[in-house]
C-alpha positions as CSV (number, residue, x, y, z in Angstrom):
1,M,-0.9,-5.0,-27.1
2,W,0.0,-1.9,-28.6
3,R,3.1,-1.2,-26.6
4,Q,5.6,-2.9,-28.9
5,P,9.3,-2.9,-29.6
6,K,10.3,-1.0,-32.8
7,T,11.2,-4.4,-34.5
8,V,7.3,-5.1,-34.2
9,W,6.2,-2.1,-35.7
10,S,8.6,-1.8,-38.5
11,V,7.7,-5.5,-39.7
12,A,4.0,-4.7,-39.2
13,F,4.2,-1.6,-41.4
14,A,5.8,-3.8,-44.1
15,C,3.1,-6.2,-43.6
16,V,0.4,-3.5,-44.1
17,I,2.0,-2.5,-47.5
18,S,2.5,-6.3,-48.5
19,F,-1.2,-7.2,-47.9
20,M,-2.2,-4.2,-49.8
21,G,-1.0,-6.1,-52.9
22,I,-3.7,-8.6,-52.6
23,G,-6.7,-6.5,-52.8
24,L,-5.1,-3.7,-54.7
25,V,-5.1,-5.7,-58.2
26,D,-8.9,-6.5,-57.5
27,P,-10.4,-3.2,-59.0
28,I,-8.4,-3.6,-62.2
29,L,-9.3,-7.2,-62.9
30,K,-12.1,-6.1,-65.5
31,P,-10.0,-3.5,-67.0
32,I,-7.4,-5.6,-67.6
33,A,-9.7,-8.4,-69.3
34,D,-11.3,-5.6,-71.3
35,E,-8.1,-3.9,-72.3
36,L,-6.1,-7.2,-73.2
37,G,-9.0,-9.2,-74.7
38,A,-9.0,-11.8,-71.8
39,G,-11.6,-13.8,-70.0
40,P,-12.2,-14.0,-66.5
41,S,-10.6,-17.6,-66.4
42,Q,-7.5,-16.0,-68.0
43,V,-7.3,-13.0,-65.7
44,S,-7.9,-14.9,-62.6
45,L,-4.6,-16.6,-63.5
46,L,-3.2,-13.6,-61.8
47,F,-4.1,-15.0,-58.4
48,T,-3.4,-18.5,-59.4
49,S,0.2,-18.1,-60.5
50,Y,0.8,-16.0,-57.2
51,M,-1.0,-18.4,-54.9
52,A,0.9,-21.6,-56.5
53,V,4.2,-20.2,-56.4
54,M,3.7,-18.7,-52.9
55,G,2.3,-22.2,-51.5
56,I,5.3,-23.9,-52.9
57,A,7.9,-21.8,-51.8
58,M,6.6,-21.8,-48.3
59,L,8.4,-24.9,-48.1
60,G,11.8,-23.3,-48.4
61,T,10.9,-20.1,-46.2
62,G,12.5,-21.6,-43.1
63,W,15.5,-23.2,-45.0
64,V,16.2,-19.6,-46.3
65,S,15.7,-17.5,-43.1
66,S,17.6,-20.0,-41.0
67,R,20.6,-19.6,-43.2
68,V,20.8,-15.9,-44.0
69,G,18.7,-14.6,-40.7
70,A,15.4,-13.1,-40.4
71,K,16.3,-9.6,-41.4
72,R,17.9,-10.7,-44.6
73,A,15.0,-13.1,-45.6
74,L,12.5,-10.4,-45.2
75,M,14.6,-7.8,-47.4
76,I,15.1,-10.4,-50.0
77,G,11.3,-11.1,-50.0
78,L,10.6,-7.2,-50.3
79,V,13.0,-6.8,-53.2
80,L,11.3,-9.9,-55.1
81,I,8.0,-8.1,-54.7
82,I,9.3,-5.0,-55.8
83,A,10.7,-6.5,-59.0
84,G,7.5,-8.6,-59.6
85,S,4.9,-5.8,-59.2
86,A,7.2,-3.2,-61.3
87,F,7.6,-5.6,-64.3
88,A,4.1,-6.9,-64.1
89,G,2.9,-3.2,-64.7
90,M,5.1,-3.0,-67.9
91,Q,3.7,-6.1,-69.7
92,D,1.3,-5.9,-72.6
93,T,-0.1,-9.6,-72.4
94,V,-1.8,-11.5,-69.6
95,G,0.7,-14.2,-69.9
96,G,3.6,-11.6,-69.0
97,I,1.3,-10.4,-66.0
98,V,0.9,-13.8,-64.6
99,A,4.6,-14.7,-64.9
100,F,5.7,-11.6,-62.8
101,R,2.8,-12.2,-60.5
102,A,4.5,-15.6,-59.9
103,L,7.8,-13.7,-58.9
104,W,5.8,-11.5,-56.6
105,G,4.3,-14.5,-55.0
106,L,7.8,-16.0,-54.4
107,G,9.0,-12.9,-52.7
108,N,5.4,-12.8,-50.7
109,A,6.2,-16.2,-49.7
110,L,9.6,-15.4,-48.1
111,F,8.4,-12.2,-46.5
112,I,5.0,-13.4,-45.0
113,A,6.3,-16.3,-43.4
114,T,9.2,-14.8,-41.8
115,A,7.3,-11.7,-40.7
116,L,4.4,-13.5,-38.8
117,S,6.9,-15.6,-36.8
118,T,9.1,-12.4,-36.1
119,I,6.2,-10.6,-35.0
120,V,4.9,-13.6,-32.7
121,S,8.5,-13.8,-31.3
122,A,9.4,-10.4,-30.8
123,A,6.2,-8.9,-29.8
124,S,5.7,-8.2,-25.9
125,G,2.5,-9.6,-24.3
126,S,0.9,-13.1,-25.4
127,V,1.0,-15.0,-28.6
128,G,-2.9,-14.6,-28.9
129,Q,-2.0,-10.5,-28.7
130,A,0.9,-10.8,-31.2
131,I,-1.3,-12.5,-33.7
132,V,-4.3,-10.0,-33.5
133,L,-1.4,-7.3,-34.0
134,Y,-0.5,-9.2,-37.2
135,E,-4.2,-9.6,-38.3
136,A,-4.7,-6.0,-37.7
137,A,-1.8,-5.3,-40.1
138,L,-3.3,-7.7,-42.7
139,G,-6.8,-6.2,-42.2
140,V,-5.4,-2.5,-42.8
141,G,-3.8,-3.6,-45.7
142,I,-6.6,-5.6,-47.3
143,A,-8.9,-2.8,-46.6
144,A,-6.6,0.0,-48.0
145,G,-5.2,-2.1,-51.0
146,P,-8.6,-2.0,-53.3
147,L,-9.0,1.6,-52.3
148,L,-5.6,2.5,-53.5
149,G,-6.1,0.1,-56.6
150,G,-9.5,1.8,-57.5
151,W,-7.9,5.3,-57.2
152,L,-4.8,4.3,-59.4
153,G,-6.7,2.0,-61.6
154,G,-8.9,4.9,-62.6
155,M,-5.9,6.3,-64.3
156,S,-4.5,3.2,-65.7
157,W,-4.5,-0.6,-65.0
158,R,-0.7,-0.4,-64.8
159,A,-0.6,2.3,-62.1
160,P,-1.6,-0.2,-59.2
161,F,1.3,-2.4,-60.1
162,F,3.7,0.6,-59.9
163,G,2.0,1.8,-56.8
164,V,2.8,-1.4,-55.0
165,A,6.5,-1.1,-56.2
166,V,6.9,2.3,-54.4
167,L,5.1,1.5,-51.3
168,M,7.5,-1.8,-51.0
169,L,10.4,0.3,-51.4
170,L,9.4,2.4,-48.4
171,A,8.6,-1.0,-46.4
172,L,12.3,-2.0,-47.7
173,A,13.7,1.2,-46.1
174,A,12.0,0.9,-43.0
175,T,12.8,-2.8,-42.5
176,A,16.4,-1.9,-43.3
177,V,16.7,1.0,-40.9
178,T,14.7,-0.3,-38.0
179,L,15.1,-4.1,-37.9
180,P,18.2,-5.2,-35.9
181,P,20.6,-7.5,-37.5
182,T,19.8,-11.1,-37.2
183,P,22.6,-14.0,-37.3
184,R,22.2,-16.9,-39.0
185,A,20.8,-20.1,-37.1
186,E,23.1,-22.4,-35.4
187,R,20.9,-25.6,-36.4
188,P,19.5,-24.4,-39.8
189,S,16.0,-25.6,-40.8
190,S,15.5,-28.7,-43.1
191,L,13.6,-28.3,-46.4
192,L,11.5,-31.1,-45.3
193,A,10.8,-29.8,-41.9
194,P,7.2,-28.4,-43.1
195,L,6.3,-31.6,-44.7
196,R,7.3,-33.7,-41.5
197,A,5.2,-31.1,-39.7
198,L,2.1,-32.0,-41.5
199,G,2.0,-35.6,-40.0
200,H,0.6,-33.7,-36.7
201,R,-3.2,-34.3,-37.3
202,G,-4.4,-31.1,-35.9
203,L,-2.0,-28.9,-38.2
204,L,-2.9,-31.2,-41.3
205,T,-6.6,-30.6,-40.7
206,V,-6.4,-26.9,-40.2
207,G,-4.4,-26.7,-43.2
208,I,-7.1,-28.7,-45.5
209,T,-9.8,-26.4,-43.9
210,A,-8.3,-23.2,-45.1
211,L,-7.4,-24.9,-48.3
212,L,-11.3,-25.4,-48.8
213,Y,-12.1,-22.0,-47.4
214,N,-9.9,-20.6,-50.1
215,F,-12.5,-21.7,-52.8
216,G,-15.0,-19.4,-51.1
217,F,-12.3,-16.4,-50.4
218,F,-11.1,-16.5,-54.0
219,T,-14.5,-16.8,-55.6
220,L,-15.2,-13.4,-53.7
221,L,-12.0,-11.7,-54.4
222,A,-11.3,-13.0,-58.0
223,F,-14.7,-13.6,-59.5
224,T,-17.0,-10.9,-58.1
225,P,-15.6,-8.0,-60.0
226,F,-16.8,-9.6,-63.2
227,P,-20.7,-9.9,-62.3
228,L,-20.5,-6.5,-60.3
229,D,-19.3,-4.9,-63.8
230,M,-18.3,-1.5,-62.4
231,G,-15.5,1.0,-62.6
232,A,-12.2,0.4,-60.9
233,Q,-13.0,3.1,-58.3
234,A,-16.3,1.7,-57.4
235,I,-15.1,-1.6,-57.1
236,G,-12.2,-0.2,-54.9
237,F,-14.7,1.3,-52.6
238,I,-16.9,-1.8,-52.2
239,F,-13.8,-3.9,-51.1
240,F,-12.5,-1.2,-49.0
241,G,-15.8,-1.8,-47.1
242,W,-15.0,-5.5,-47.1
243,G,-11.5,-4.9,-45.8
244,L,-12.5,-2.5,-43.1
245,L,-15.1,-4.8,-41.7
246,L,-12.4,-7.6,-41.9
247,A,-10.0,-5.6,-40.0
248,I,-12.5,-4.5,-37.2
249,T,-13.8,-8.2,-36.6
250,S,-10.2,-9.6,-36.6
251,V,-8.9,-7.2,-34.0
252,F,-11.9,-6.8,-31.7
253,V,-14.5,-9.4,-32.4
254,A,-12.5,-12.5,-32.7
255,P,-10.7,-12.3,-29.5
256,W,-14.2,-11.4,-27.9
257,L,-15.7,-14.4,-29.4
258,Q,-13.0,-16.7,-28.5
259,R,-13.2,-15.8,-24.8
260,R,-17.1,-16.2,-24.7
261,I,-17.5,-19.2,-26.7
262,G,-14.1,-20.8,-27.6
263,T,-11.9,-21.1,-30.4
264,L,-13.8,-24.3,-32.4
265,P,-17.3,-22.7,-32.0
266,G,-15.8,-19.5,-33.3
267,L,-14.3,-20.8,-36.4
268,V,-17.3,-23.1,-37.3
269,G,-19.6,-20.1,-36.8
270,A,-17.5,-17.9,-39.1
271,L,-17.2,-20.6,-41.7
272,V,-20.8,-21.3,-41.6
273,G,-21.6,-17.6,-41.8
274,F,-19.4,-17.1,-44.7
275,A,-20.9,-20.1,-46.6
276,A,-24.4,-18.7,-46.1
277,V,-23.4,-15.2,-47.6
278,L,-21.9,-16.9,-50.7
279,A,-25.1,-19.0,-51.3
280,V,-27.0,-15.8,-51.0
281,M,-24.8,-14.2,-53.5
282,G,-25.2,-17.1,-55.8
283,F,-29.1,-16.6,-55.7
284,G,-28.7,-13.0,-56.2
285,A,-25.8,-13.0,-58.7
286,H,-27.7,-11.0,-61.2
287,T,-28.6,-8.2,-58.7
288,K,-25.8,-5.7,-57.9
289,P,-27.1,-4.6,-54.5
290,V,-27.1,-8.3,-53.3
291,L,-23.3,-8.6,-54.4
292,V,-22.2,-5.5,-52.9
293,V,-23.8,-6.3,-49.5
294,G,-22.5,-9.7,-49.6
295,V,-18.9,-8.7,-50.3
296,V,-19.1,-6.0,-47.4
297,L,-20.7,-8.6,-45.2
298,A,-18.4,-11.4,-45.7
299,G,-15.5,-9.3,-44.4
300,A,-17.1,-9.6,-40.9
301,F,-16.7,-13.4,-41.2
302,L,-13.5,-13.4,-42.8
303,G,-11.9,-11.4,-40.1
304,I,-13.0,-13.7,-37.4
305,N,-11.8,-16.7,-39.4
306,N,-8.3,-15.3,-40.1
307,T,-7.6,-14.5,-36.4
308,L,-8.8,-17.6,-34.9
309,V,-7.2,-20.0,-37.5
310,T,-3.7,-18.2,-37.5
311,E,-3.7,-18.6,-33.6
312,T,-5.0,-22.1,-34.1
313,V,-2.0,-22.9,-36.4
314,M,0.6,-21.3,-34.0
315,K,-0.8,-23.5,-31.2
316,V,-2.3,-26.7,-32.3
317,S,1.1,-28.5,-32.8
318,P,4.4,-28.9,-31.0
319,V,6.6,-27.7,-33.8
320,E,8.5,-24.4,-34.3
321,R,6.0,-21.7,-35.0
322,P,8.0,-20.8,-38.3
323,V,7.9,-24.4,-39.5
324,A,4.0,-24.5,-38.6
325,S,3.5,-21.5,-40.5
326,A,5.2,-22.7,-43.7
327,A,3.4,-26.1,-43.6
328,Y,0.1,-24.6,-43.2
329,S,0.7,-21.9,-45.7
330,F,2.0,-24.8,-48.0
331,V,-1.4,-26.5,-48.0
332,R,-3.5,-23.5,-47.8
333,F,-2.1,-21.6,-50.9
334,G,-0.3,-24.3,-52.8
335,G,-3.6,-26.3,-52.8
336,G,-6.0,-23.3,-53.1
337,A,-4.2,-21.9,-56.2
338,V,-6.9,-23.6,-58.3
339,A,-9.5,-21.8,-56.6
340,P,-9.2,-18.5,-58.5
341,W,-9.0,-20.2,-62.1
342,L,-11.9,-22.6,-61.2
343,A,-14.1,-19.8,-60.1
344,G,-13.4,-17.9,-63.4
345,T,-14.0,-21.0,-65.4
346,L,-17.3,-21.7,-63.7
347,G,-18.1,-18.1,-64.1
348,E,-17.8,-18.4,-67.9
349,R,-20.5,-21.0,-67.9
350,S,-22.9,-19.4,-65.0
351,I,-22.3,-16.3,-62.8
352,Q,-24.2,-18.2,-60.2
353,L,-22.1,-21.3,-60.2
354,P,-18.7,-20.2,-58.6
355,F,-20.7,-19.0,-55.5
356,W,-22.4,-22.1,-55.0
357,V,-19.3,-24.1,-55.3
358,G,-17.5,-21.7,-53.1
359,A,-20.2,-22.2,-50.4
360,G,-20.1,-25.9,-50.8
361,A,-16.2,-26.1,-50.2
362,V,-16.3,-23.9,-47.2
363,L,-19.1,-26.2,-45.7
364,L,-16.9,-29.2,-46.5
365,G,-14.0,-27.3,-44.7
366,V,-16.1,-27.2,-41.5
367,A,-16.8,-31.0,-41.8
368,V,-13.0,-31.4,-42.1
369,L,-12.4,-29.2,-39.0
370,L,-14.7,-31.2,-36.9
371,T,-12.7,-34.1,-37.4
372,A,-9.9,-32.5,-35.1
373,A,-12.3,-31.0,-32.8
374,P,-10.8,-32.6,-29.5
375,I,-7.2,-31.6,-30.5
376,I,-8.4,-27.9,-31.2
377,R,-10.4,-27.9,-27.9
378,R,-7.3,-28.3,-26.0
379,I,-6.2,-24.7,-27.0
380,D,-9.1,-23.4,-24.9
381,Q,-8.3,-25.6,-22.0
382,Q,-4.8,-23.7,-21.6
383,P,-4.8,-20.6,-19.6
384,G,-5.8,-17.5,-21.6
385,H,-6.8,-20.1,-24.5
386,G,-3.4,-21.0,-25.0
387,A,-2.2,-17.3,-25.0
388,E,1.0,-17.9,-23.0
389,A,3.1,-15.1,-22.0
390,V,5.8,-14.4,-24.4
391,N,9.2,-13.2,-23.1
392,S,10.4,-11.1,-26.1
393,E,14.1,-11.3,-26.0
394,I,14.3,-15.1,-25.3
395,E,11.4,-15.8,-28.1
396,A,13.1,-13.5,-30.7
397,E,16.6,-15.3,-30.1
398,A,14.9,-18.7,-30.2
399,L,13.4,-17.7,-33.6
400,T,16.8,-16.6,-34.9
401,V,18.6,-20.0,-34.1
402,G,15.6,-22.0,-35.5
403,D,14.5,-23.4,-32.1
404,A,11.5,-21.2,-31.2
C-alpha cells in the first residue's frame, strides 16, 4: 500500500493540508464567540456555510474536472481554499467569516471530490488499499489540525486562518510540480449525473446514513468546545487525541474488522458505538473529564466508520467513482449542513440536548443502513471484499476521460 506513484503522494499531501482545515477551526470557536460577541448557534454557522456550499458544489465537481482536467480542478480548488481562509482571517464580524468559509467550502468540494477519485484511480494495489491511504491522509490532517489550531489560536483567533492559507500554498506548489498534466475528458460529465446516480438504492441509502451520522459528528466537532470551556491550546490537544485515534483505527482497525466480520457489521458496530459515546456525553455534559474522554474515544469509532463507508460508496453502485463520490457527498454534506447550527441552537437551551439528539440521529442512520443490508453484503461476497486489483495507468486514464 505504501509503494505508490509520485502522483498519489502529492495528492495525499494536499489532502492532509486540506483536512487540517476541518479541525483547525475547532479550538478557536469559543475565542471567536467571546471576542465578537456571538453565541454558539452563530459561531456554528462557520461549519454550516462551509458544509452547505460544499455539498451543493459537489454536484458540479465532475462537470468541472471533466472539462478542465483533474490537475486544473485540484489547483482551482486549492486557490479558492487559500482565498477563503485568508480573507476569513481578515474579518471583524461573524457574518464575514461565515461568508468566506462558504468560499472555502466551494474550493474544498472541488478539491476533495477530485482528490479521492485521483488517488483511487492512480494508486497501485487494490481499491480498498487506496481508500485506506486516502483515509490515512484524512486522519493525519484531522489529527494535526486541532493541534496547530490550538497553538496558533493561542496567539490570535485569526492566526489559524492565515496558517491554512500558507499550508495550502505549499500544497498548491506540490500539486503543480508533481502532478502530471491531465487532458480534458472526451465525454464531459453531466451536471445531472450525480443526481441520476442517487437513483441507485445502495448509494442513496449510504448517503442518507452519512447525513444522519453528521448530526452526531458535528455535535462533537462544533458544539463540544463550548461546554468544555477551555483555552484554545487545551481544546487543540483534546481534539488531537481524537484525530490521532481516528487515524489509527481508519488505517489499521477498519481493514482488520472488515476481513473478520464484514463491511455491514463493521459499519453498524462503529455507528452504534459512536451513538453510545454521544449518549454518555449527554448524561455527563456538566463533567469535563466525561466530555474529554468521550471526544477522544469517539475518534476510534469515527475512524472505522469513515474507512468502511468510503469504500462502500466506491463499490456499492455501478456508476463511475467520481460521480458516486459527488452524489454521496452532496447528500452527506448538503443535508448535514443544518447539523452544526442545530447543535448550537439546542445547546443554548440545554448543553445535554445536542448530544442526545446527535445520538438519536446516528441510531436512525443505523436503521436506514440496514434497509440496504443485502446490497452492502454483496461487497463482502466479492474477492477481497470487492477490493479488486487496480491497474494504475488504465484507471488513471479512465478517470481522465470520465469513464472510470
